[in-house]
C-alpha positions in Angstrom: -1.6 0.1 20.7 -3.7 0.1 17.6 -2.0 -1.1 14.4 -1.7 1.3 11.5 -1.2 0.3 7.9 -1.4 1.7 4.4 -3.4 0.5 1.3 -0.7 1.2 -1.3 -1.5 2.8 -4.6 -1.1 -0.2 -6.9 -3.8 1.2 -9.3 -4.2 4.5 -11.1 -6.0 7.3 -9.2 -5.6 5.5 -5.9 -9.1 5.4 -4.4 -10.6 8.6 -5.9 -12.8 8.2 -9.0 -12.2 11.7 -10.1 -10.5 13.6 -13.0 -9.4 16.3 -10.5 -7.7 14.1 -8.0 -4.0 13.3 -8.1 -3.3 11.0 -11.0 -1.3 8.5 -8.9 0.1 6.5 -11.8 1.3 3.2 -10.3 5.0 2.5 -10.5 7.4 0.4 -8.4 9.2 3.6 -7.3 6.0 5.2 -6.0 4.9 2.2 -4.0 8.4 1.5 -2.7 8.6 5.1 -1.5 5.2 4.9 0.2 6.1 1.7 2.0 9.5 2.9 3.0 7.8 6.1 4.4 5.4 3.9 6.3 8.2 1.8 7.7 10.1 4.9 8.7 7.2 6.2 10.7 6.6 2.9 12.4 3.5 1.7 10.6 2.7 -2.0 11.0 1.7 -3.2 7.6 1.1 -2.4 3.9 -1.4 -4.1 1.6 -1.3 -4.4 -2.2 -4.7 -5.1 -3.9 -5.1 -7.0 -7.1 -7.1 -5.4 -9.9 -7.0 -6.8 -13.4 -9.2 -4.4 -15.3 -10.2 -0.8 -14.5 -13.4 1.2 -14.9 -14.3 3.0 -18.2 -14.3 6.8 -18.0 -12.0 9.8 -18.4 -10.4 9.5 -15.0 -8.8 6.1 -16.1 -9.7 4.8 -12.6 -7.7 1.6 -12.0 -7.0 1.3 -15.7 -3.3 1.0 -15.0 -2.3 -1.6 -12.4 0.8 -3.4 -11.1 0.7 -7.0 -9.9 0.7 -7.5 -6.2 3.0 -10.5 -5.6 5.8 -9.4 -7.9 5.5 -5.8 -6.5 5.7 -7.0 -2.9 8.7 -9.3 -3.6 10.6 -6.2 -4.7 9.4 -4.2 -1.7 10.3 -7.0 0.6 13.9 -6.7 -0.5 14.1 -3.0 0.3 12.4 -3.0 3.7 13.3 -4.5 7.1 10.4 -4.5 9.6 7.0 -3.7 8.1 4.5 -6.5 7.4 3.6 -6.9 3.7 0.4 -8.4 2.3 -0.2 -9.2 -1.3 -3.6 -10.1 -2.8 -4.4 -13.2 -4.8 -7.2 -13.3 -7.4 -8.1 -16.9 -6.8 -9.4 -17.6 -10.3 -6.1 -16.7 -11.9 -3.6 -18.8 -9.9 -3.5 -22.4 -8.7 -3.2 -22.6 -4.9 0.0 -24.7 -5.0 1.7 -22.0 -7.1 0.4 -19.3 -4.8 1.7 -21.2 -1.8 5.2 -21.5 -3.5 5.2 -17.8 -4.4 4.4 -17.0 -0.7 7.2 -19.2 0.5 9.6 -17.5 -1.9 8.7 -14.0 -0.6 8.9 -15.3 3.0 12.5 -16.3 2.2 13.1 -12.6 1.2 11.4 -11.2 4.3 11.0 -14.0 6.9 7.9 -13.6 9.0 6.8 -10.4 7.3 4.6 -11.7 4.4 0.9 -12.5 4.4 -1.8 -13.2 1.8 -5.0 -11.4 1.1 -7.8 -13.6 -0.4 -9.8 -12.1 -3.3 -12.7 -14.1 -4.6 -13.7 -11.6 -7.3 -16.8 -9.4 -7.7 -16.1 -7.9 -11.2 -16.8 -10.5 -13.9 -15.0 -8.6 -16.7 -11.7 -8.9 -15.0 -11.8 -12.6 -15.6 -14.0 -12.7 -18.8 -11.3 -10.8 -20.6 -8.8 -13.7 -20.0 -11.3 -16.5 -20.5 -11.2 -17.4 -16.8 -14.7 -16.5 -15.7 -16.5 -19.8 -14.6 -19.9 -18.2 -15.0 -22.2 -16.5 -12.6 -22.6 -19.7 -10.6 -19.2 -18.6 -9.1 -20.9 -15.9 -7.1 -22.8 -18.6 -5.2 -20.0 -21.0 -4.7 -17.0 -18.7 -4.3 -16.5 -19.1 -0.5 -16.6 -22.9 -0.8 -14.0 -22.6 -3.6 -12.0 -20.2 -1.5 -12.1 -22.5 1.5 -10.6 -25.4 -0.4 -8.0 -23.0 -2.0 -6.9 -21.8 1.4 -6.8 -25.4 2.8 -4.4 -26.5 0.0 -2.1 -23.6 0.8 -2.2 -24.2 4.6 -1.4 -27.9 4.0 1.6 -27.1 1.9 2.9 -24.4 4.3 2.5 -26.5 7.4 3.4 -30.0 6.3 4.9 -29.6 2.8 2.3 -31.9 1.2 -1.3 -31.7 0.2 -3.6 -34.5 -0.8 -6.9 -32.6 -0.5 -9.7 -34.3 -2.4 -12.3 -31.5 -2.7 -15.0 -30.5 -5.1 -12.8 -27.9 -6.8 -9.2 -29.1 -6.1 -7.9 -32.6 -6.2 -4.3 -32.8 -5.1 -2.0 -35.8 -5.8 0.9 -35.9 -3.4 1.5 -32.2 -4.1 4.8 -31.0 -2.5 6.2 -27.7 -1.3 9.8 -27.2 -0.2 11.2 -25.0 1.2 8.3 -24.1 3.4 7.8 -20.7 5.0 9.7 -19.8 8.1 6.6 -19.6 10.2 2.9 -19.0 10.2 1.6 -17.1 7.2 -1.2 -14.7 8.0 -4.3 -14.9 5.8 -6.5 -11.9 5.5 -9.6 -11.1 3.5 -12.0 -8.2 2.9 -15.4 -9.8 3.3 -18.5 -7.8 4.1 -21.4 -10.3 3.7 -22.3 -12.7 6.5 -21.2 -15.6 4.2 -17.9 -13.9 3.6 -17.4 -13.3 7.3 -18.1 -17.0 8.1 -15.3 -17.9 5.6 -13.1 -15.5 7.5 -14.1 -17.1 10.8 -13.1 -20.5 9.6 -10.0 -19.7 7.6 -8.5 -16.3 8.2 -6.5 -14.3 10.8 -7.8 -10.8 9.9 -10.6 -9.2 8.0 -10.5 -5.7 6.4 -13.9 -4.1 7.1 -15.5 -1.0 5.9 -15.9 1.8 8.4 -19.1 3.1 6.8 -19.3 6.0 4.5 -19.6 9.7 4.9 -17.3 12.4 6.2 -16.0 12.2 9.7 -18.8 9.7 10.6 -16.7 8.0 13.3 -19.7 7.1 15.5 -20.6 4.3 13.1 -17.1 3.2 12.2 -17.2 0.2 14.5 -20.4 -1.4 13.3 -18.7 -3.8 10.9 -16.0 -4.8 13.3 -18.7 -5.7 15.9 -20.6 -7.7 13.2 -17.4 -9.5 12.5 -17.1 -10.4 16.2 -20.7 -11.7 16.2 -20.5 -13.7 13.0 -17.1 -15.3 13.7 -17.8 -16.1 17.4 -18.9 -19.7 16.8 -15.6 -20.6 15.3 -13.7 -20.0 18.5 -10.8 -18.4 16.6 -9.2 -15.0 17.1 -10.1 -12.9 14.1 -9.1 -9.3 14.1 -10.7 -6.4 12.2 -8.7 -3.9 10.3 -10.9 -1.0 9.2 -10.5 1.0 6.0 -10.7 4.8 5.6 -9.3 7.7 3.7 -7.5 10.7 5.2 -7.6 14.1 3.6 -5.7 16.4 6.0 -4.0 19.8 6.1 -3.0 22.5 8.5 -6.6 23.7 8.9 -10.1 22.2 8.4 -10.7 24.8 5.6 -7.7 23.8 3.6 -8.5 20.1 3.9 -12.2 20.6 2.9 -11.1 22.7 -0.1 -9.2 19.7 -1.5 -12.2 17.4 -1.0 -14.5 19.9 -2.8 -12.0 20.1 -5.7 -12.0 16.3 -6.0 -15.8 16.1 -5.9 -16.0 18.4 -8.9 -14.2 15.9 -11.1 -16.3 12.8 -10.0 -16.3 10.5 -13.0 -19.9 9.4 -13.5 -19.0 7.2 -16.5 -16.7 5.1 -14.2 -19.3 5.0 -11.5 -21.8 3.6 -14.1 -19.3 0.9 -15.0 -18.9 0.1 -11.3 -22.7 -0.1 -10.9 -23.1 -2.5 -13.8 -20.3 -4.8 -12.8 -21.2 -4.9 -9.1 -24.8 -5.6 -10.0 -23.8 -8.8 -11.9 -24.3 -10.9 -8.8 -28.1 -11.0 -8.7 -28.2 -12.7 -5.3 -25.8 -10.4 -3.6 -27.0 -9.4 -0.1 -27.4 -5.8 0.8 -24.4 -5.9 3.2 -22.0 -7.6 0.7 -19.3 -5.6 -1.1 -21.0 -5.9 -4.4 -24.4 -5.1 -2.9 -23.3 -2.0 -1.2 -21.3 -0.9 -4.2 -24.2 -1.3 -6.6 -26.6 0.6 -4.4 -24.2 3.5 -3.8 -23.4 3.8 -7.5 -27.1 3.5 -8.5 -28.1 6.2 -6.0 -25.4 8.6 -7.3 -26.4 8.0 -10.9 -30.0 8.7 -10.0 -29.0 12.0 -8.4 -25.7 13.1 -10.0 -25.6 16.2 -7.8 -24.9 13.8 -4.8 -22.1 12.0 -6.6 -18.7 11.8 -4.9 -15.5 10.0 -5.8 -15.3 7.5 -3.0 -17.7 5.7 -0.8 -15.3 4.9 2.0 -15.2 6.8 5.3 -13.3 10.0 4.9 -11.6 11.8 7.7 -11.2 15.4 6.6 -9.8 18.2 8.6 -6.8 19.6 10.5 -4.0 17.3 11.8 -5.4 17.6 15.3 -8.9 16.8 14.2 -7.9 13.8 12.2 -5.7 12.5 15.1 -8.6 12.7 17.5 -11.0 10.9 15.1 -8.4 8.1 14.6 -8.2 7.7 18.4 -12.0 7.5 18.6 -12.1 4.8 16.0 -9.3 2.8 17.6 -11.4 2.5 20.8 -14.2 0.7 19.0 -14.7 -3.0 20.0 -13.0 -5.5 17.7 -10.8 -3.0 15.8 -7.2 -4.1 16.0 -6.0 -1.9 13.2 -6.7 0.9 10.8 -5.7 0.8 7.1 -5.3 4.2 5.6 -5.6 5.5 2.1 -4.7 9.1 1.1 -5.7 11.5 -1.6 -2.0 12.1 -2.3 0.0 9.2 -1.0 3.5 10.8 -0.7 2.2 14.0 0.9 -0.4 12.1 3.0 2.2 9.7 4.5 4.4 12.6 5.4 1.5 14.4 7.0 0.5 11.4 9.0 4.0 10.6 10.1 5.1 14.1 11.0 1.9 15.8 12.2 -1.0 13.3 12.9 0.6 10.2 14.5 2.5 12.2 17.1 -0.9 13.5 18.4 -2.5 10.0 18.6 -2.8 8.6 22.1 -3.7 5.2 20.5 -0.2 5.2 19.0 1.7 6.9 21.9 1.2 5.2 25.3 3.0 8.0 27.2 0.7 10.6 25.5 -2.4 8.5 26.5 -1.3 8.4 30.1 -0.8 12.1 30.2 -4.2 12.8 28.6 -5.9 10.4 31.0 -4.2 12.0 34.0 -5.3 15.4 32.8 
């Protein structure tokens, strides 16, 4: 059965860079409600990003943000089963402290907490705090991340780290109490270098499902690439693919919402995104920054083509969206699907009540009936 999760709205506007989309102002109550909805409907995980500075523009996209670890600590206390992932911006937090914070949340929700590694693509997030080490960080970030993760693993597994690396030199560093069990480490790496880091250090990787609307035929390409790049490491690394759902009772009603959001596409914010993502002059075309810079540049060159999100969008009736999710779930290497919604409260209810019950990839009995027919 494919795992399903939600990318919770920790930042304003969620994942739509638009003045006509739901405002989605981030609060604890909003995110608690979304995760409790997800748990009620049997979803497997929820992920909180970390974003320290938003984009300029009238949509105020990501200009208002909560902090992932403190948010998930609160949510851990009001949930019982769902897996929770919080993101670490590596340049802002020493690994020993991150390891201790992780152990603390694990004591609130034993076996239900994991960590998402964020190396950073937007320099201004760190420059504003005096934490940007310079553009050389782009080249060395996965070596830095590897040492960072090793310190955490040492502390979680043995309670002590003496790593003597290039970036971290530990001196009998101690951690107690330790977590109750294995802590899953995830990342969202798109470049080959990033995927090699995942192959060596992580349990899962969040991958893009391509762009466009209902373009499910290409949704497994990055999951397959993850399998290929990580194969030499002889470790099991699962792919969780990311997409947005805009659903309604009919295709026409769903598309009407999308067209409304497109009209408010915030070109000023997209210009900010282009400039920040283009800061890494050596970014490969398939890296997160490389893809983001190209997409933003293309839209600014032809504003009539601009749209408020570049991720794959599943738009249509409940039945249509369920069928497309089933098709994606069958792609090689995809172990899970992480969903975003245009409106998170409404979207979670639509998924739980109307879409998930139609998915054979979530309902073994339904799959057997469909196969028999």
